[in-house]
N, C-alpha and C positions, 0 to 999 in steps of 0.2 A: 648386846653391845655393838654389833655390826649395824643393826638398825639405827641405833642412836647416832653412830658416826655418819651414816648416810643422811640422816635427818639434819645433822649439823651442817654438812656440805650444802644440802638443799636450802637450808635457812640462810646461810651466808650468801649464796648466789641470789637469793630473793631479796635480802636486805641491803646488800652492798654491791652497787653497780661496778665498783672497782675490781671485784673478784673476777679473775680471768680463767683460772683452772684449778683443778683439785690439788695438783702439785704445789701451786702457789699458796693455796690455803693452808695446806699441811705444814709447809715450811715457814711461811711468812705471816701467819695470823696468830698473834699471841693469845687472842681470845679463844680461838679454837684449841690451841695447845693447853691453855689453862683449864678449859672445861674437860678435855680428855683426862688430864691429870687428876682433876677433882673426881670424876666418875670412879676412877680406880681407888683414890684415897677414901672416898665415901664408903665404898663397899668394904674396904678393910676396917674402917671405923665402925661400921655396923656389925661386923664380925667380932669386934672387940680386940683387934690386933693392936698391941701396944707400940707406940713411938712411930712405926712405919708410916701411918697416915699423915702425921705432922711433918715428917721428913719429906714426903712427897709434896706436901703443900708448900713447904719452904723452898724446896728446890724449884718448884714451878714458879713461885714468887720471884726467885732470883733471876730466872731466865725470861719471864713474861712481864714482870711488874704488876701482876694481878695476885692479890692475896685472897684465897677462898678457904675458910676453915673446913676441914674435912667433915665436920658435923652438919654443915649446911645442907638443906634438902632442896634440890633443884629439879624442876620439871623438864619436859621435853622441848626441843627446839629453842633452847636458851642461847642468846647471842650477845657477846660483849664486843661492841664496835670500837676498834683501836685498843682501849682497855687499860692503858697505863694509869696506875694509881687507884684502880678499883679495889675495894675492900668489902668482903662479905663475911659477916660474923657467924659464930658457931650455931646459933639457934635460928638462923634465918630460914624462911621457907619461901620458895619461889615457884610459882605456877608454870603453866605452859605458855610458850610463845612470848616470852619476856625479852625485852631489849634494853641493855644498859650501855651508856656511853662512858667515855673516859672520865676518871676522877670520881666516880660514884662511890658513896659509902652506904652500906646497909649495916648499921652498927647499933650499939647500945648507948644509953645515957650515962652509964656509970653508977646508977642508983638501983639497979634491978638485979634480981637473982632468978634462976630458972630460965624461963622463956624471956629473953631480954633483947631480942632482935626482931625486926619487922617480918610480917607475912605479906608477900605480894601475890595478888590474884593472877588470873590469866590475861594475856594481851596487855601487859603493862609496859610503858616506855618511861625510862628514867633519864633525863637529860644530863648533859655534861656538868660535872661538879656538884650535882645534887646530893644532899645528905638526907637519908631516911633513918630516923633514930628511935630506938625504943621498941617495946612490945606492942606494936600497932599493926592494924590491918589496912593494907592498900587494896581497894576493891578491883574488880575486873574492869578492863578497858579504861584504866586510869593513865593519864599523861602527866608527868612531873617535869616542869620547866627547868632549864639549865640554871644552876646556882641556887635552887630552892632548898630550904631546910624544912623538912616535914617531921613534926613531932606529935601529930594527932592523926587519928584514923581518917581515911578518905573513902567516901562512898563510891559505888560503881559509876562508870561513865562520867568521870570528872576530870578536869584539868586543874593542876595545882601550880601556883607560882608564888614567889616572894620568900622573904625571911621575916618572921616564920611563914611557912607555906599557907596560902589561902586558896580555898576552892573557888574556881571560876568556871564558867561554861564557854569554852572557845574551841569547838570541835567542828571541822568541816564534815561534809557528808560521808567522807571515807574514814573518819576518826583519826586523821593524821595530825600529829603535833607539829605546828608550824613555829619553829623556834624564833623566826624573825618577826612574828606577829603576836607575841605574847603580851598580855595586858600588864599595866604597872599599877597595882592597887594603891600603893602609897602615892604615886604621882597623881592618880585620879582623885584620891582623897584631898590632896593639897589643891588640886584644880577646883574641886567642888567648894572647898573652904574659901579659896580666893574669890570665887564667884559670889559666894554668900556674903563675904565681907564687903565686896563692891556694892551689892544690893543694899546692905545696911547703911553704908556710907551715903548712898544716894538718898535713902529714906531720911537719914539724919540731916542732910543738907536741905532737903525739902521742908522738914519740920522747922529748922532754924530760919529758913527764908520766910516761911509763913509767920513765924513768931516776930521776926523783924518787921514784916509788913504790917502786922497788927499794931506793933509799937509805934511805927511811923504814922499810921492812921489815927491812933489815939492821941499822938502829939498834935497832929493837924486839927483834930476836933477840939482839943483844949485851947490851941492858939486861936481858933475861930471864935471861941466863947470869950 
């Protein structure tokens, strides 16, 4: 437990340049507080203790704005940056070194039983407001862009953007997700379509011009005869 707490401090100092001290993190970081509460609630949940795990979860939700079901399995060095509005479902499984931003939902689709929440691999980053829904696997070293809605499995070493989420490849050499440089698949598709329509219009104008020229030539030849 103490090792886990030390790792949490180290993770926050590494991921958040605004963190100034251990005391500040302990009292002012709701993500840190929610994770500590979840570690306790999860152990009680695994031991089969009734009611208490859910009470701890709901008390933590009240004070932090982060709802983590005590049944969720979370790996080491997990960090929730800011955290307000984060929801993590009961059968969610999260690997090591995962980073979530505010407003993230790791939830179900409402049509599943049993394992109904996502599984996140190691070194996953989920951007602000993203939704990952259903019993799907998100691979290792995956980056999910802000506002994306992911309902299908994602392979390792991918970046996902859009609604619904589409896999793209936009990773710098350090594997960092640059939120300000995310591609727009829908916009790109519209741009490609517009370009193709312009090409077709140019071809049609050329055909019409050639046809008109042939007609005028035919009329001149008939007039000459």
